[in-house]
Structure formats: structure tokens, C-alpha cells
Phi, psi and omega in degrees: 000133184238129176241140186226148170239125188229101177286146176237111181288326181301321175256001183055040178242165172222126178255128190246129185232141172233125185240141173230167179250031185284200182288343184077181182237133180299140182304319183296340177265349173312316181295341184261003193293335188257003189284128178299138177074353180273107188268353176073022177098000185286342179303343182256011181263349187097346185279124186292156181162167173237352176088012185250350181298316180287321184290326177283326173305310183304318178291328178290322175294325176298316184295333180276351189070025184257174180234147175234130180223167182221146172227133182200160174207145178305130179073012180234004177088195175225162174225115169259145180214139177239134179239122190217168178292134180291137173285146170287154179281123181299327175284005180239025177297144180293142178276173186292342172294334187239002180288154188295145169269154172241099192060239178258006191266127173256159188295337186284349182270347193262138181236158175151178182245129190234128179260120181247112184252107187197133182260359173271123189292331174290310174296327173300319180299316181303305172307315178301317185287326175295326179278356179302326184283349173273095181312322183266005188266125172260135187253126170255123182257140170228132178259358181218161179295313178305318179283335175293320179293317190291316180294324175299317185289327180283325188255339181048073180293158175280344178202145178234127168263117196239120174275152188266326186259097182244165190286331190266317184213160173296148179298339180295332175301318184296315181303305174309319173299314181295320184275353171270346172260123184301332185282341181238006194291332181260006179286129179292142183238128172240122176272138181242114183204155176258006179286121174238020180294156179296317179309307186293321182289324174295325181286326176292332180290327181265001176279147184270082178239152177290312188200172182228118177240122181279132181278142005283134182304140166268109183301319179293321168307310183298316174296322175292325169301313188286326176304309187299316190287327186257348182276000000 
């Protein structure tokens, strides 16, 4: 089994491919490869499985706005590839000198308290690095919905960056709490999520949020949204 990662700077995407040298898949079966519980006859081979692995992979890719594809021929193995948006390099974040301006305001002139509700440490680090150029911003980190609602009530931040998929409760619970409390009902909320499902987008259209940024985050866009919210 061989795995490769191929970045495409022109489209700002990365393709991850996994290639094996197995028995391959017949062409007439490829259309069924992502069908739940369809094992393409493997159930008669004695190999254990449920037929759900690729179906779940397809759903996860759809949720991230990514694509998954398969190439195969009998006797020649398979090649599965996933193409998704490239995440920015935290070490290449814009400095204050080339950060975007909002009118005549520079990030270094902006002040405020930002609450970031996110359980993924990599994303926490990315946002912390992005906010470092805002000399007057204090950052509060919360890794659960419960902690996020508590910090919001205690500190009354000027802006909330909210992940929707949290370990204890959905992020939308945090948003509902903020909107139901008169002290926090007017705090602007920016949703950060890789979820691109139809159900989620319908909810987002009705949610009272300032903006939505899809993961992996575009750091320049994040800086611009924060500048607009706090300037």
C-alpha cells in the first residue's frame, strides 16, 4: 500500500491518494463502491466487514467540501484519492505590515476580547497565531460548549469564534445560550466549521451569526472578519 500527498498551488488544494496492489474492482462495480452495506461480493470471500467504511468516508468528504474518487482495474489494484482545500501554514501568517486594512484601521490598532470555542488544538494554535498580530486583543480559549457558555457569561467578549462540532454538545447550543441571555445576545458570532451538508447550511441561513468561515481556515479572511467585527 502506498500513500501520497500532492499539493496543487494553482487551485490551493491537496490530493491524498492511497494505492494498493490487490485484486482490483471490476469496472461494472465501481458505481456501487460508496453504497452503504454493499460489499461488492466480498461477503462470500470470508473477509470480515460491514460495507460501511467507504460510505462513511464519502459522507465525511462531502461534509468537508472535499471529493473522493476511485480508479481500479481487475488484477491491478485500486487507487483512492481525496481532494480537499489546503490549510494555511501557521508559519506563513501575514505580519502586521502586510495584514489587510479595514478603512484606515490596522490590526495593531484594534482592541477587544475574543472567545474561541474549539476543541481541536491545531485550530486553536492557528487562530492564536492569527490573532497575535492584533496587539490589543485578549484571547479566551474554550474546548467544550459548557466552558464556552461559562466564559461568555463571565467575560462578555466582544466577539465569539464558534466551532459547531464540540465534544460535549453541539456548538449551536452555545449560540442559543448567547442569544437567550440579554447580556450576551448582541455579541457577534463567527461560525468556523468544515460542515457543508445541506442540513447544516439550512440551519446556518436562519442562525443569527455575523459570518461563516469554512475550515480549513483562510487566515487572511479570518483576519479581515475579525477586523471588521472589532474596528
